[in-house]
C-alpha positions in Angstrom: 0.0 0.0 0.2 1.3 3.5 -0.8 0.8 6.6 1.2 -0.7 8.2 -1.3 -3.9 5.9 -1.0 -3.6 6.4 2.8 -6.1 8.9 3.1 -8.8 6.9 1.7 -7.9 3.8 3.9 -8.0 5.5 7.5 -11.7 6.1 7.3 -12.3 2.4 7.4 -10.0 2.0 10.6 -12.5 2.9 13.4 -10.4 6.1 14.1 -6.9 4.5 14.0 -4.3 5.5 11.8 -2.5 2.4 10.2 0.5 2.9 8.1 2.5 0.6 5.8 5.5 -0.4 7.2 8.3 -1.7 4.9 11.0 -4.0 6.0 14.8 -3.5 5.4 15.5 -6.9 4.0 12.3 -7.3 2.0 11.4 -4.3 -0.1 8.3 -5.8 -1.5 7.2 -6.7 2.1 5.0 -4.7 4.3 3.3 -4.7 7.5 0.9 -2.4 8.9 1.3 -0.4 12.5 -0.9 1.8 14.3 0.9 5.5 14.8 -2.3 7.2 16.1 -6.0 7.9 16.2 -7.7 10.4 13.8 -9.6 13.4 15.3 -12.5 15.4 13.9 -11.1 17.8 11.3 -12.1 21.4 12.1 -14.8 23.4 10.4 -13.5 26.7 11.8 -10.8 28.0 13.4 -6.8 27.2 12.9 -5.0 24.4 13.9 -2.0 25.0 16.3 1.7 24.6 16.1 2.6 20.9 16.7 -0.6 19.6 15.4 0.1 16.0 13.7 -1.8 15.2 10.6 -2.3 13.3 7.5 -2.5 14.8 4.2 -6.0 14.1 2.7 -4.6 14.0 -1.0 -1.0 12.8 -0.6 -1.4 10.6 2.5 1.9 11.8 4.1 2.3 12.4 8.0 3.1 16.0 8.6 3.4 18.6 11.5 1.9 22.0 11.5 4.9 24.5 12.0 2.4 27.9 11.7 -0.7 29.6 9.5 -0.5 31.7 6.5 -3.7 33.6 5.2 -3.7 33.9 1.5 -5.9 35.0 -1.1 -7.3 32.1 -3.3 -8.4 33.3 -6.8 -10.6 30.3 -8.2 -11.6 30.8 -11.6 -14.0 27.8 -11.4 -16.4 30.2 -9.4 -16.3 32.4 -13.0 -17.0 29.5 -15.1 -19.3 27.5 -14.2 -22.0 29.2 -16.5 -19.8 29.6 -19.3 -21.2 26.6 -21.2 -22.5 28.2 -24.1 -21.2 26.2 -27.2 -18.9 26.7 -29.6 -20.7 29.6 -31.2 -19.6 31.9 -28.1 -15.6 30.6 -28.5 -14.4 34.1 -29.3 -16.2 35.6 -26.5 -14.8 33.0 -24.0 -11.2 33.8 -25.3 -11.9 37.6 -24.6 -13.1 36.8 -21.1 -10.3 34.6 -20.5 -7.9 37.5 -20.9 -9.8 39.6 -18.3 -10.1 36.9 -15.6 -7.2 38.0 -13.7 -8.9 41.4 -13.3 -12.2 39.7 -12.7 -11.8 36.9 -10.5 -12.0 38.1 -6.8 -9.7 36.7 -4.2 -10.9 35.2 -1.0 -9.2 34.8 2.2 -8.0 31.2 3.1 -5.9 29.5 5.9 -2.7 27.3 4.7 -0.2 26.0 7.0 3.6 25.8 6.9 4.4 22.1 7.4 6.9 19.4 8.0 6.8 16.3 6.2 7.6 12.9 7.8 10.9 11.9 6.1 9.9 8.3 6.5 7.0 9.0 4.0 9.0 11.3 1.4 9.7 8.2 -1.1 5.9 7.2 -1.2 4.1 10.4 -2.1 3.8 12.1 -5.6 5.2 15.7 -4.5 8.6 17.3 -4.4 9.7 17.4 -0.7 12.5 19.6 -1.4 10.6 22.4 -3.2 11.1 25.4 -0.6 14.2 27.2 -1.9 15.2 30.8 -1.6 17.8 33.3 -2.0 19.5 34.2 1.5 22.3 36.6 2.5 25.3 35.1 3.3 28.8 37.4 3.3 27.3 39.9 1.5 26.3 37.6 -1.2 23.2 35.6 -2.5 23.2 32.1 -1.9 20.6 29.4 -3.2 19.0 27.7 0.3 16.9 24.5 0.0 15.1 23.4 2.7 13.8 19.6 2.6 10.7 18.1 3.9 8.4 21.3 3.7 5.1 21.6 2.1 2.3 24.3 2.1 -1.4 22.5 2.9 -4.6 24.2 2.6 -6.8 24.0 5.8 -9.2 21.4 4.2 -6.3 18.7 3.5 -5.5 18.6 7.1 -6.7 15.3 8.7 -5.5 15.8 12.4 -4.6 13.0 14.4 -3.1 12.0 18.1 0.1 10.0 18.2 -0.4 6.7 20.0 1.2 6.8 23.7 2.3 3.1 23.3 3.8 3.7 20.0 7.5 2.8 19.8 8.2 5.1 16.6 9.1 9.0 16.9 5.7 11.2 16.0 7.6 12.6 13.2 11.1 12.0 11.6 12.6 15.5 10.3 15.9 17.2 10.7 14.3 20.3 12.1 11.5 18.7 14.2 13.9 18.9 17.4 15.2 22.3 16.6 12.0 23.9 16.0 9.7 21.9 18.4 9.8 20.7 22.3 7.3 18.8 24.3 5.3 20.9 26.2 3.3 18.8 29.4 -0.4 19.1 29.6 -1.0 20.7 26.3 -2.9 19.5 23.3 -1.0 19.2 20.9 1.9 18.1 23.0 4.4 20.3 21.0 5.1 24.0 21.3 7.2 26.2 19.4 10.9 26.9 20.3 12.6 30.4 20.1 14.6 29.0 17.1 11.1 28.2 15.1 9.9 31.9 15.8 13.2 33.4 14.7 13.6 31.3 11.6 10.0 32.3 10.7 10.6 36.3 11.2 14.1 36.2 9.4 12.9 34.4 6.3 9.6 35.5 6.2 9.8 37.3 2.6 10.9 34.1 0.8 8.3 31.7 3.1 5.1 34.1 2.6 2.7 32.5 0.8 0.2 35.4 -0.6 -1.6 34.2 -3.6 -3.5 30.8 -4.7 -4.4 30.6 -8.5 -7.1 27.7 -9.4 -8.6 26.7 -12.7 -10.4 23.0 -13.7 -10.3 22.2 -17.4 -12.2 18.9 -18.4 -12.0 17.5 -14.7 -8.4 18.2 -14.0 -7.8 20.9 -11.4 -4.6 22.9 -11.5 -3.3 24.8 -8.7 -0.5 27.4 -8.6 1.3 29.1 -5.7 3.9 31.6 -6.5 6.7 32.6 -4.3 9.7 35.2 -4.6 12.8 34.1 -4.0 15.0 36.9 -4.4 17.4 38.9 -6.6 21.0 38.3 -7.7 22.8 41.6 -8.9 25.4 41.5 -11.2 27.4 44.3 -12.8 25.4 44.6 -15.8 21.8 43.9 -14.6 19.4 42.7 -11.7 17.7 39.1 -12.1 15.0 38.4 -10.3 14.0 34.7 -9.4 10.3 33.0 -8.4 9.7 29.5 -7.5 6.0 28.3 -8.4 4.5 25.3 -7.0 1.8 23.5 -9.3 -0.5 20.9 -8.3 -2.5 18.6 -10.5 -5.7 16.9 -9.5 -7.8 14.6 -11.6 -11.6 15.1 -10.4 -12.9 12.9 -13.2 -13.7 9.1 -13.5 -11.2 8.3 -16.2 -7.6 8.2 -15.9 -5.7 11.3 -17.7 -1.8 11.5 -18.2 0.1 15.0 -18.8 1.7 14.7 -22.0 3.2 18.3 -22.8 3.5 21.7 -21.2 3.1 25.3 -23.2 4.1 28.4 -21.3 4.0 32.2 -21.6 6.0 34.4 -19.5 5.8 37.9 -19.7 8.6 40.4 -18.1 7.6 43.9 -17.0 10.6 44.9 -19.5 8.5 44.0 -22.5 9.6 40.5 -23.4 7.3 37.7 -23.9 8.7 33.9 -23.9 7.1 31.0 -25.1 8.3 27.3 -23.3 7.3 24.1 -25.0 8.1 20.8 -24.0 7.4 17.0 -23.1 6.1 16.5 -19.3 7.1 18.3 -16.4 10.3 17.7 -14.4 10.9 14.9 -16.7 8.0 13.0 -15.8 4.5 12.6 -17.6 2.5 12.1 -14.4 -0.5 9.5 -15.1 -3.5 10.7 -12.9 -5.7 7.9 -11.8 -8.3 7.1 -9.2 -5.8 5.5 -6.9 -3.1 8.2 -7.6 -5.3 11.4 -8.5 -2.9 14.3 -7.6 0.8 15.2 -8.6 2.5 18.2 -7.3 6.1 19.8 -8.6 7.9 22.9 -8.2 10.1 24.7 -10.7 11.8 28.2 -11.1 11.9 31.2 -13.6 13.9 34.1 -13.8 13.2 37.9 -15.0 15.5 40.8 -15.6 12.7 42.9 -14.2 10.9 43.1 -11.0 7.9 41.9 -12.1 5.9 39.8 -14.7 3.3 37.3 -15.6 2.6 33.5 -16.3 0.3 31.6 -18.0 -0.1 28.7 -20.2 -1.6 25.1 -20.5 -0.8 21.2 -20.1 -1.8 19.0 -22.9 -3.5 16.0 -21.4 -4.4 12.5 -22.9 -7.3 10.5 -21.4 -7.4 6.9 -21.1 -10.0 6.9 -23.9 -7.5 8.7 -26.3 -9.2 12.0 -25.7 -6.8 15.1 -26.0 -7.4 18.4 -24.5 -5.5 21.4 -23.2 -5.6 21.9 -19.5 -5.3 26.0 -18.8 -2.9 27.0 -16.2 -4.4 30.0 -14.3 -2.5 33.2 -15.2 -0.6 34.6 -12.1 1.5 37.5 -11.2 5.3 37.6 -10.4 5.9 40.2 -8.0 9.0 41.0 -6.0 9.5 42.4 -2.7 11.8 44.6 -0.9 13.5 43.1 2.6 13.0 46.6 4.0 9.2 46.5 3.6 6.9 45.6 5.9 5.1 42.3 5.7 1.8 42.4 3.7 0.7 38.9 5.1 2.3 38.5 8.3 1.3 35.1 9.9 -0.5 35.0 13.0 1.8 34.5 15.9 3.0 31.0 16.4 1.8 29.2 19.5 4.3 28.0 22.1 
């Protein structure tokens, strides 16, 4: 059993969280071990620092560090009434160009989380995705933080670790540095000063501010852009962004990503077109068993802002081909001297 299927399995376990444990000598042999018990998901209010959870889609074990308040631009809310036939194709094309102005953002809670290192090999999401350009000796260095993710509130399935479990609640290199046990507290872990200082220092690069969503032919694409920083040379400034993309098949038939087509507009006036097979060297298949895939990539501009949009060429199991729209999103830079525009709530200790 792969961990990506776990979220569908735990509902039949009477509240118990059972995980497949692979043996070291027999790579194809697994056994189930109880690691905790599920709690009722919160319909309102935010989860606290230290909360253990299962990811509803990817099934991995994680722990919440702190929340972010993001603006979600869901184009599905604007296109539910668009089925007007081929006669309105030109009108729809014009509408798509204006969607960035028409779609209103709504505030939604996301969480910065640690991913359990034991589950990383079995999930269809890049776990080394959080990267940024940090200061070191008056220069810019590329930092990569493994095992971090951003999770929407509705994808959190909270659980409590078993008291008699011989396994640690979470395996991550930052777990002991960021959190410590707190007696008589639920959840039983609180933030150390190192987590609070790390959060404040790296706020510009960690901040999640905008989320963009759009669904085409039952395939939902979610895009989250992040500003990484600026590298200065003698001749120019180069601005870098990371963008995280999640594809999720909401339909009954398997569908596979075959090609990508990007349009990248820079404030300097350039428009670049990028085409290629698959994404990050893969052509992921989205099926009922493995309905989602998530990856991150990077883009640089010689201007402080720009825009990106495009399509994924998809092939359904019945042979039907279609272009899945990637919602347009802005690339905006930030100055470290600026006050944060989306300061996360204070980390619970």
